[in-house]
C-alpha positions in Angstrom: -27.0 -18.5 6.1 -28.9 -16.8 3.3 -31.4 -19.7 3.3 -32.9 -18.5 6.5 -36.1 -16.5 6.8 -36.1 -12.9 5.6 -34.3 -10.7 8.1 -35.4 -7.6 9.9 -32.7 -5.0 9.3 -31.5 -2.8 12.1 -31.7 1.0 11.7 -28.2 1.6 10.6 -28.8 5.3 10.7 -28.5 5.3 14.5 -25.0 5.6 15.8 -25.2 2.9 18.5 -22.0 1.4 20.0 -21.5 -2.4 19.9 -22.1 -3.9 23.3 -20.0 -7.1 22.8 -17.3 -8.3 20.4 -19.6 -11.2 19.4 -22.0 -8.8 17.8 -19.4 -7.3 15.5 -18.2 -8.4 12.1 -15.3 -6.6 10.3 -15.3 -7.4 6.6 -13.0 -6.0 3.9 -14.1 -6.0 0.2 -11.3 -6.9 -2.2 -11.3 -6.9 -6.0 -9.8 -5.2 -9.0 -10.9 -1.7 -10.1 -14.3 -1.8 -11.7 -15.4 -5.1 -10.2 -18.3 -3.4 -8.3 -17.1 -3.3 -4.7 -18.5 0.2 -4.0 -21.8 -0.5 -5.7 -22.1 -3.7 -3.7 -21.4 -1.8 -0.4 -24.1 0.7 -1.2 -26.5 -2.2 -2.1 -25.8 -3.9 1.2 -26.4 -0.6 3.0 -29.6 -0.1 1.1 -30.9 -3.6 2.1 -29.9 -3.0 5.7 -31.9 0.2 5.8 -28.9 2.5 6.1 -29.4 4.5 2.9 -32.3 5.5 0.6 -32.9 4.1 -2.8 -30.5 6.4 -4.5 -27.6 5.0 -2.4 -27.5 8.1 -0.3 -27.3 8.6 3.5 -30.2 10.2 5.2 -28.7 13.7 5.1 -27.4 13.5 1.5 -24.1 12.3 0.0 -23.0 8.8 -1.0 -22.3 6.2 1.5 -18.9 5.4 -0.1 -16.5 7.2 -2.5 -17.6 10.5 -1.0 -14.2 12.2 -1.4 -14.1 14.9 -4.1 -11.0 13.3 -5.7 -13.0 10.1 -6.0 -15.8 11.9 -7.7 -13.4 13.5 -10.2 -11.5 10.3 -10.9 -14.6 8.1 -10.9 -12.9 5.4 -8.8 -12.0 4.6 -5.2 -8.7 6.0 -4.0 -9.0 5.4 -0.3 -10.3 3.0 2.4 -13.9 3.7 3.4 -15.7 2.3 6.4 -19.5 1.8 6.0 -21.1 0.4 9.2 -24.5 -1.3 8.8 -26.6 -3.5 11.2 -28.3 -6.8 10.4 -30.2 -9.0 12.8 -28.6 -7.2 15.8 -25.1 -7.6 14.4 -22.9 -4.6 13.5 -21.1 -5.1 10.3 -18.1 -2.8 9.5 -17.8 -3.0 5.7 -14.4 -1.8 4.6 -14.5 -0.7 0.9 -11.0 -0.7 -0.6 -9.6 0.7 -3.9 -9.0 -1.9 -6.6 -6.4 0.1 -8.5 -2.8 -1.1 -7.8 -1.5 2.3 -6.9 -3.7 2.3 -3.7 -2.6 -1.1 -2.4 -1.6 0.6 0.8 -5.3 1.4 1.5 -6.1 -2.3 0.8 -3.4 -3.5 3.2 -4.9 -1.2 5.9 -8.3 -2.7 5.2 -6.9 -6.3 5.5 -5.3 -5.3 8.8 -8.5 -4.0 10.3 -10.7 -6.8 9.0 -11.4 -10.4 10.3 -12.7 -11.7 7.0 -12.7 -10.8 3.3 -15.2 -10.7 0.5 -13.5 -11.1 -2.9 -15.6 -9.3 -5.5 -15.2 -10.7 -9.0 -16.8 -9.2 -12.2 -18.5 -11.8 -14.4 -17.4 -9.8 -17.4 -13.8 -9.3 -16.4 -12.8 -12.4 -14.4 -10.0 -12.8 -11.9 -6.9 -10.6 -12.4 -3.4 -11.4 -11.3 -3.3 -8.8 -8.5 -6.5 -10.2 -7.0 -5.0 -13.6 -7.0 -2.0 -12.3 -5.2 -4.1 -10.8 -2.5 -5.9 -14.1 -2.1 -2.6 -15.8 -1.5 -1.8 -13.2 1.2 -5.0 -13.9 2.9 -4.4 -17.7 2.6 -1.0 -17.3 4.2 -2.6 -15.9 7.4 -5.7 -18.1 7.3 -8.2 -15.2 6.8 -11.7 -16.4 6.1 -12.9 -15.5 2.6 -16.0 -15.7 0.4 -16.4 -14.8 -3.3 -19.1 -12.5 -4.8 -19.7 -12.6 -8.5 -21.0 -9.3 -9.8 -22.1 -7.8 -13.2 -24.3 -10.8 -14.0 -26.5 -8.4 -15.9 -23.7 -8.1 -18.6 -24.6 -9.5 -21.9 -22.1 -12.4 -21.9 -22.0 -13.0 -18.2 -21.9 -16.7 -17.3 -22.1 -17.5 -13.6 -21.2 -21.2 -14.0 -18.1 -20.4 -16.1 -17.0 -17.7 -13.7 -17.4 -20.1 -10.7 -15.1 -22.6 -12.4 -12.6 -19.8 -13.1 -12.7 -18.8 -9.4 -12.2 -22.4 -8.3 -9.2 -22.6 -10.7 -7.7 -19.2 -9.5 -8.4 -19.5 -5.8 -8.8 -23.3 -5.1 -5.4 -24.5 -6.4 -5.0 -26.9 -3.5 -8.6 -28.0 -3.3 -11.1 -26.9 -6.0 -14.0 -28.4 -4.0 -13.4 -25.8 -1.4 -14.6 -23.1 -3.8 -18.3 -23.8 -4.6 -21.5 -21.8 -5.1 -24.1 -21.6 -2.3 -26.7 -20.2 -4.8 -27.4 -20.4 -8.5 -28.8 -17.4 -10.4 -32.4 -17.5 -11.4 -33.0 -16.1 -14.8 -36.1 -14.3 -16.2 -37.3 -14.3 -19.8 -34.9 -13.9 -22.6 -34.7 -10.4 -24.1 -34.3 -9.5 -27.8 -30.5 -9.6 -27.4 -30.8 -13.3 -26.2 -29.8 -12.3 -22.7 -32.0 -13.5 -19.8 -31.7 -11.1 -16.8 -31.1 -12.4 -13.3 -34.3 -12.1 -11.2 -33.4 -14.1 -8.2 -31.4 -17.0 -6.7 -31.8 -20.7 -6.1 -30.6 -21.8 -2.6 -28.8 -25.1 -3.0 -29.0 -26.2 0.6 -32.6 -25.2 1.3 -33.7 -26.0 -2.3 -35.8 -22.8 -2.3 -36.2 -20.0 -4.8 -35.6 -16.4 -3.7 -37.3 -14.1 -6.2 -36.4 -10.4 -6.2 -38.3 -9.2 -9.3 -41.1 -7.6 -7.3 -38.7 -5.4 -5.4 -38.8 -7.5 -2.2 -37.2 -10.9 -1.6 -39.9 -13.6 -1.9 -39.4 -17.3 -1.2 -41.0 -20.1 -3.2 -40.6 -23.8 -4.1 -38.7 -24.8 -7.3 -40.7 -26.1 -10.3 -40.3 -29.6 -11.7 -38.0 -28.3 -14.5 -35.7 -26.6 -12.0 -35.1 -29.5 -9.5 -32.7 -31.4 -11.8 -30.6 -28.3 -12.2 -30.2 -28.0 -8.5 -29.4 -31.6 -7.6 -25.9 -32.0 -9.1 -24.7 -28.7 -7.8 -26.3 -29.4 -4.4 -24.7 -32.8 -4.0 -21.3 -31.4 -4.8 -21.8 -28.5 -2.3 -22.8 -30.9 0.4 -19.8 -33.2 -0.2 -17.5 -30.1 -0.1 -19.0 -28.9 3.2 -18.8 -32.4 4.7 -15.2 -32.9 3.6 -14.3 -29.8 5.6 -16.4 -30.8 8.6 -14.9 -31.4 12.0 -17.2 -34.4 12.3 -15.3 -37.2 10.6 -18.3 -39.6 10.7 -20.5 -37.2 8.7 -19.1 -38.3 5.3 -19.6 -41.9 6.1 -23.2 -41.2 7.1 -23.8 -39.2 3.9 -22.2 -41.8 1.6 -24.2 -44.5 3.4 -27.4 -42.7 2.1 -28.3 -40.9 5.3 -30.0 -37.6 4.8 -28.1 -34.9 6.6 -30.5 -32.3 8.0 -30.3 -28.7 6.9 -29.4 -27.3 10.3 -26.3 -29.6 10.5 -25.2 -28.6 7.0 -25.6 -24.9 7.7 -23.7 -25.1 11.0 -20.9 -27.1 9.4 -20.8 -24.6 6.5 -20.5 -21.7 8.9 -17.7 -23.3 10.9 -15.8 -24.2 7.7 -16.1 -20.6 6.4 -15.1 -19.1 9.8 -12.0 -21.4 9.9 -10.9 -20.3 6.4 -11.1 -23.7 4.8 -14.2 -23.4 2.7 -14.9 -20.4 0.4 -18.5 -20.1 -0.8 -19.4 -18.4 -4.0 -22.4 -16.0 -4.1 -24.0 -13.9 -6.8 -25.0 -10.2 -6.7 -27.0 -8.2 -9.2 -28.5 -4.7 -9.2 -31.9 -4.2 -7.6 -34.9 -3.8 -9.9 -36.2 -0.3 -10.4 -37.7 0.9 -7.1 -36.6 -2.2 -5.2 -35.2 -1.9 -1.7 -33.1 -5.0 -1.9 -30.4 -5.8 -4.5 -30.3 -9.4 -5.7 -28.1 -11.5 -3.4 -27.7 -8.8 -0.7 -29.8 -10.6 1.9 -27.8 -13.8 1.3 -24.6 -11.9 1.7 -25.6 -10.3 4.9 -26.7 -13.7 6.3 -23.3 -15.1 5.3 -21.4 -12.3 7.0 -23.4 -12.5 10.2 -23.6 -16.3 10.3 -20.4 -17.5 8.6 -17.7 -15.0 9.1 -15.8 -15.0 12.4 -16.3 -12.6 15.3 -13.3 -10.5 16.5 -13.1 -13.0 19.4 -11.9 -15.6 16.9 -9.3 -13.5 15.2 -5.8 -13.5 16.7 -4.5 -10.0 17.3 -1.1 -8.8 16.0 1.8 -9.2 18.4 2.7 -6.4 20.7 5.9 -5.1 22.4 6.8 -2.2 24.5 8.0 0.9 22.6 11.6 -0.2 23.2 11.0 -3.6 21.7 10.5 -5.9 24.8 7.9 -8.6 24.0 4.5 -8.5 25.8 1.6 -10.9 26.0 -0.6 -11.0 23.0 -3.7 -8.8 23.1 -7.0 -10.5 23.6 -10.3 -9.3 22.4 -11.6 -8.3 25.8 -13.4 -5.0 26.4 -12.2 -5.0 30.0 -8.6 -5.7 29.0 -5.7 -3.3 28.6 -6.2 -0.8 25.8 -4.5 -1.8 22.5 -5.8 -0.1 19.3 -4.3 0.8 16.0 -4.8 3.8 13.6 -5.6 2.1 10.3 -6.2 5.3 8.4 -5.6 9.0 8.9 -7.5 11.8 7.1 -7.7 15.6 7.3 -11.1 17.3 7.4 -11.1 21.1 6.7 -13.6 21.7 9.5 -12.8 19.0 12.1 -9.0 18.6 11.6 -7.3 15.3 11.7 -9.5 12.2 11.9 -8.1 8.8 12.8 -9.9 5.6 11.9 -9.1 3.2 14.7 -9.5 -0.6 15.2 -9.6 -1.6 18.8 -8.1 -5.0 19.5 -8.3 -4.9 23.3 -9.9 -2.8 25.9 -12.4 0.0 25.4 -11.8 3.4 23.9 -13.7 6.4 25.4 -13.8 10.1 24.6 -11.8 12.5 26.7 -9.4 9.9 28.1 -5.6 10.3 27.7 -3.8 7.6 25.7 -0.3 6.9 24.6 0.4 7.2 20.9 3.4 5.2 19.7 4.8 5.1 16.1 8.1 3.4 15.2 9.8 1.8 12.2 8.9 4.3 9.4 11.8 6.8 9.8 13.0 5.9 6.3 9.7 7.1 4.9 9.7 10.5 6.5 7.9 9.4 9.7 10.0 10.2 12.8 9.6 7.7 15.7 7.3 9.2 18.3 5.9 8.4 21.7 3.5 11.0 23.1 0.4 11.1 25.3 -2.7 12.6 23.7 -6.2 13.2 24.7 -8.9 11.3 22.8 -11.4 13.7 21.2 -14.9 12.8 20.1 -15.6 9.3 19.1 -17.8 8.7 16.0 -18.6 6.3 13.3 -18.5 7.5 9.7 -21.3 7.5 7.3 -20.5 9.2 4.0 -19.2 12.7 4.9 -21.0 12.7 8.2 -19.6 11.6 11.6 -22.1 10.3 14.2 -21.2 10.4 17.8 -20.4 7.3 19.8 -20.2 6.9 23.6 -17.4 4.3 23.4 -15.7 1.7 21.2 -15.1 -1.8 22.5 -12.5 -4.4 21.5 -13.3 -5.8 18.1 -15.1 -2.6 16.9 -13.9 0.4 14.9 -14.4 4.1 15.3 -13.2 7.5 14.2 -11.2 9.6 16.7 -11.0 13.4 16.3 -8.0 15.6 16.9 -5.2 13.1 17.6 -2.7 15.6 16.3 0.4 13.4 16.5 -1.2 10.1 15.5 -0.2 8.7 12.1 -1.5 5.7 10.1 -0.1 2.6 11.6 0.4 4.1 15.1 -0.6 2.2 18.3 -2.9 3.6 21.0 -2.5 2.2 24.4 -2.9 3.1 28.1 -0.6 6.0 29.1 0.7 4.1 32.1 1.3 0.9 30.0 2.5 2.0 26.6 2.6 -0.7 23.9 3.5 -1.0 20.2 1.8 -3.3 17.7 3.7 -5.1 15.1 3.4 -3.1 11.9 1.6 -4.5 8.9 3.5 -5.0 5.6 3.4 -2.1 3.3 4.7 -1.9 -0.3 7.8 0.2 -1.0 7.0 3.4 -3.0 9.2 3.1 -6.1 8.1 5.9 -8.4 9.9 9.2 -7.7 8.0 12.5 -8.0 10.4 15.5 -7.8 8.5 18.7 -6.9 9.1 22.3 -6.1 6.9 25.1 -4.7 5.1 27.0 -7.4 5.6 30.4 -5.6 7.2 31.8 -2.5 3.8 31.6 -0.8 3.6 27.9 -1.6 7.1 27.4 -0.4 6.1 28.6 3.1 3.3 25.9 3.2 5.0 23.1 1.4 6.8 21.5 4.3 3.7 21.3 6.5 1.6 20.0 3.6 4.1 17.2 2.8 4.4 16.2 6.4 0.6 15.9 6.7 0.5 13.9 3.5 3.0 11.3 4.5 1.4 11.1 8.0 -1.9 10.0 6.3 -0.3 7.6 3.8 2.7 5.5 5.0 3.1 4.1 1.4 4.5 7.5 0.5 8.1 8.4 1.3 9.4 11.9 1.5 13.0 12.5 0.6 15.1 15.6 0.8 17.9 14.6 -1.5 21.1 16.2 -0.3 23.0 15.5 -3.5 20.5 16.8 -6.1 18.8 19.3 -3.7 15.4 18.0 -4.8 12.3 17.3 -2.7 11.2 13.9 -3.9 7.9 12.3 -3.0 8.1 8.5 -3.7 4.8 7.0 -4.8 3.4 3.7 -5.9 2.3 4.8 -9.3 1.1 7.6 -11.5 -2.4 7.6 -10.1 -1.0 7.6 -6.5 1.2 10.6 -7.5 -1.8 12.4 -9.1 -3.9 12.0 -5.9 -0.9 13.3 -3.8 -0.6 16.5 -5.9 -4.4 17.0 -5.8 -4.5 16.6 -2.0 -1.6 19.1 -1.6 -3.6 21.6 -3.7 -7.2 21.0 -2.4 -6.6 20.1 1.2 -3.5 22.1 2.1 -3.6 24.9 -0.4 -0.1 24.2 -1.8 0.6 24.5 -5.5 3.7 22.6 -6.7 5.5 22.1 -10.0 6.7 18.6 -11.0 10.3 18.7 -12.3 12.5 16.0 -13.8 13.9 13.7 -11.2 17.7 13.6 -10.9 19.8 10.7 -9.9 23.0 11.3 -7.8 25.8 11.2 -10.3 29.5 11.2 -9.3 32.9 11.9 -11.0 36.2 10.1 -10.7 39.6 10.1 -12.3 40.2 7.4 -15.0 43.9 7.7 -14.9 46.8 9.2 -12.8 47.3 12.9 -13.1 49.3 15.7 -11.5 48.4 19.3 -10.7 50.0 22.4 -9.2 48.0 25.0 -7.3 49.5 28.5 -7.1 47.7 31.2 -5.2 50.0 34.3 -4.9 48.5 37.8 -4.5 50.4 40.9 -3.5 48.0 43.8 -3.9 48.4 46.0 -0.9 47.9 45.1 2.6 48.4 41.5 3.8 49.4 39.3 0.8 48.4 35.7 0.1 51.0 33.0 -0.8 50.5 29.3 -1.2 51.8 26.8 -3.7 51.3 23.0 -3.6 51.9 20.1 -6.0 49.6 17.1 -5.9 49.2 13.8 -7.7 45.8 12.2 -8.1 45.2 8.5 -8.9 42.0 6.4 -9.2 40.9 4.0 -6.4 38.5 1.1 -6.4 34.8 1.9 -6.1 33.6 2.7 -2.6 37.0 4.1 -1.5 35.9 7.7 -1.2 38.7 10.3 -1.1 42.0 9.4 0.5 44.5 12.2 1.3 48.2 11.3 1.7 51.0 13.6 2.9 54.4 13.0 1.3 55.9 16.4 1.8 59.6 16.3 2.8 61.9 19.0 4.1 59.0 21.2 5.4 58.2 22.6 1.9 54.7 23.0 3.2 54.6 23.8 6.9 52.9 21.2 9.0 50.1 23.6 10.1 49.1 24.1 6.5 48.9 20.5 5.3 45.3 20.1 6.8 44.5 23.3 4.9 45.5 21.8 1.6 43.4 18.7 2.4 40.4 20.9 3.3 40.7 22.8 0.0 41.0 19.5 -2.0 37.9 18.0 -0.3 35.9 21.2 -0.8 36.7 21.2 -4.5 35.9 17.5 -4.7 32.5 18.1 -3.2 31.8 20.7 -6.0 33.1 18.4 -8.8 35.9 18.9 -11.3 34.2 18.3 -14.7 30.4 18.5 -14.6 29.6 19.7 -11.1 29.1 16.3 -9.5 31.0 15.2 -6.4 34.4 13.6 -7.0 34.9 10.1 -5.4 37.3 7.2 -5.3 40.6 8.9 -5.7 43.8 9.2 -3.7 45.3 12.7 -3.6 48.9 12.8 -2.6 50.5 16.1 -1.5 54.1 16.0 -2.9 55.6 19.5 -2.6 54.9 23.1 -2.2 56.1 26.5 -1.1 55.2 28.9 1.7 55.9 32.5 2.7 56.8 33.4 6.3 54.3 36.3 6.4 51.8 35.9 3.6 50.9 32.2 3.8 47.7 31.3 5.6 45.1 28.6 6.1 42.8 30.3 3.5 45.6 30.6 0.9 46.6 26.9 1.1 42.9 25.9 0.9 42.6 27.8 -2.3 45.9 26.4 -3.6 44.7 22.8 -2.9 41.4 23.4 -4.8 43.4 24.9 -7.7 45.7 21.9 -7.8 42.9 19.5 -8.0 41.2 21.4 -10.8 44.5 21.5 -12.8 45.0 17.7 -12.3 41.4 17.2 -13.6 42.1 19.3 -16.7 44.9 17.0 -17.8 43.1 13.7 -16.9 40.2 11.7 -18.3 37.3 12.1 -16.0 34.6 9.4 -15.8 31.0 10.3 -15.0 29.7 7.7 -12.5 26.0 6.7 -12.3 24.3 4.8 -9.4 23.4 1.2 -10.2 20.6 -0.6 -8.4 20.2 -4.2 -7.5 16.7 -5.0 -8.8 14.7 -8.1 -7.9 11.5 -8.8 -9.9 9.0 -11.4 -8.9 7.0 -12.2 -12.0 4.7 -14.9 -13.3 6.5 -17.4 -15.5 4.5 -16.3 -18.6 6.1 -12.8 -18.4 9.7 -13.7 -17.6 10.8 -13.3 -21.2 9.3 -9.8 -21.7 10.7 -8.7 -18.3 14.2 -9.9 -19.0 14.1 -8.3 -22.5 12.9 -5.0 -21.0 15.7 -5.0 -18.4 18.3 -5.6 -21.1 16.9 -2.6 -23.0 17.5 -0.5 -19.8 21.2 -1.4 -19.9 20.6 -3.9 -17.2 22.5 -7.1 -16.5 20.5 -10.1 -15.4 22.6 -11.8 -12.7 20.3 -14.7 -11.9 16.9 -16.2 -11.8 15.3 -18.7 -9.4 11.9 -20.4 -9.3 9.4 -19.1 -6.8 6.1 -20.6 -5.5 2.9 -20.1 -7.4 4.3 -20.4 -10.9 6.5 -17.4 -10.6 10.2 -16.5 -11.1 12.5 -14.2 -9.2 14.7 -12.3 -11.7 17.7 -10.5 -10.2 19.5 -7.8 -12.2 21.7 -4.8 -11.9 20.3 -1.7 -13.6 21.4 1.9 -13.8 19.1 4.0 -11.7 18.7 6.6 -14.4 16.9 3.8 -16.5 14.4 2.8 -13.8 12.8 6.0 -12.8 9.4 4.9 -14.3 9.9 1.2 -13.8 7.1 0.9 -11.3 4.7 2.0 -14.1 6.3 0.2 -17.0 6.6 -3.2 -15.2 2.9 -3.0 -14.4 2.2 -2.7 -18.1 4.5 -5.4 -19.1 3.2 -7.9 -16.6 -0.5 -6.8 -16.6 -0.2 -5.8 -13.0 1.1 -9.2 -11.7 4.8 -8.5 -11.1 6.4 -6.8 -8.1 9.9 -5.5 -7.7 12.2 -4.0 -5.2 15.5 -2.0 -5.6 18.5 -1.4 -3.6 21.5 0.8 -4.3 24.5 -1.2 -5.2 27.3 1.1 -6.3 28.4 3.9 -8.7 30.0 2.8 -12.0 31.2 4.7 -15.1 28.5 5.8 -17.6 28.9 4.9 -21.3 31.0 7.7 -22.9 28.2 9.0 -25.1 25.7 9.3 -22.3 28.3 10.8 -20.0 29.1 13.5 -22.6 25.4 14.2 -22.9 25.1 14.7 -19.1 28.1 17.0 -19.1 26.5 19.2 -21.8 23.3 19.3 -19.8 25.2 20.3 -16.7 26.9 23.2 -18.6 23.5 24.5 -19.8 22.3 24.7 -16.2 
């Protein structure tokens, strides 16, 4: 595992299909923005012979971050698959964005992978969001390794960063997070910094020098052996403590020399089981070099230590109507079970679906069942359709290289699955199945938009539907109260990318407008009103008079209509007409144009004419009576209040609670949560938390999460209510 002989890379430029799940590794790269994930992927592809020295594929273009938006923003905004081959093993490298707004892409990568490489910058350290992803992986037992990058930085310290990683990731067992290699430094420069020129293998006790441009192996000098010994002994003890051979520690402590082959095999088993997490180093290749420092070691770790798809339990499956089925097994000859982990649109090819096959074999031109359920609240209608598989390919930069098939455990791109959306299940058409969906964060930042022109309005609906089909972390809302189209996103960067994709991919220009919350009105006190609608102006006249009383009701009561007319003052056939008029006026509002709720309207009296009274006349009279009652009453403007739950590190509880109070929030409770965190529960007016997704990230340095749920409407403070009334009059 990295201490083995120099490898002979496969020609990753060829689009060959994997022939057995054992020859596939699916690895997701995780780390904060700027940690060097994309650079590392390109370095691995370079070492494996997949790209040229400039990090480009054979026909031009970068191997990762090839989207125009990524070029403009200078960061990853989507999941990218980069397949390489090493020693006959196909490695699917899944490069994920590190910025919190694109955590949906990260979750998709975690779903498709069988192991994770956590990339940590030596100059920035471990951030809170990376620590939370580590905990997610630990909860499901995903094998992990750590790669420390940016060792070329002036103040980079590999030993200190390894200790920080052990502290951040090895809370239960710090000896489970240990380095396999130590960096080998060259001569000190004028700035006092000695560049990394190679690695010292702790198990093999060999030096791997990269300064010539190729990896060369040599023996350590007398001055280097003492540096190796202490770290090597601790590594061996860490490996043996996780070994399945309980006698190994006794043999080691008894002074027996454990052979290298046994140690490497035990290390590989411990890594594959997700109980030992090796730390490796990576640094840029020397000018003109084909191999970046540490890339060979990483490829050996991935091929030798990370599990095959055969060792990864597939998500549970049911029938589309929810009946449980046997778990899918990673068998190329088994029933087809595959999942769309990413959907993208290509202006020339159309929709392209990145698919992970969990069971069976996917082939071009066959008809499969596409099933998507459970995301109706995000603008995704449940669907079950049969579709024909188009061409299969594997991506490489902007290019798609044809594949003849895709077996269980592997990944491929499928063209022209027109109804398939991210998260959908592909299965045999005569045996439709549905995979358990992966957890996706709720989008909590509202973006209210409107078409820029009539031409854009015609294309807006289709553009938005395609956008949410690609990204299930977005939610599309057509708000019936405010009449706004709202795209709910994870953050500002997420919203920016959505707008850019609407413009560049779908040719739709939109304007962002202020987001409105659904306000309501209610009576604060009892009031009476009389509606008189009498017209005699030639032809059929109109005659209707009614007297009503309005009184407030408790929240959530809606509108209650009571008939207390005696003596037939209002004929029975017109009483529903009065109610209809009252309810129509209530829907329009009586003070600021917001719907009226939580009142009881009692019809007390009225008058009718034997000829001129009609349904329409009494509807108008009912509306007039309600307006008159409102004119003599105090009207409260009601605002929606949300129940907000914030999961935050203990260090940030004070600032979070202070911020919630500043938003007119009421903290209703706190409780301790695992991992040194606190759950803060509060009730906050929705008008105050429109940008809370952005502000909370700033307050907590990206470590807090929150969710919100509508609780009720309650009266606004008088000053704010008056301000909203004035705004309503202006519009």
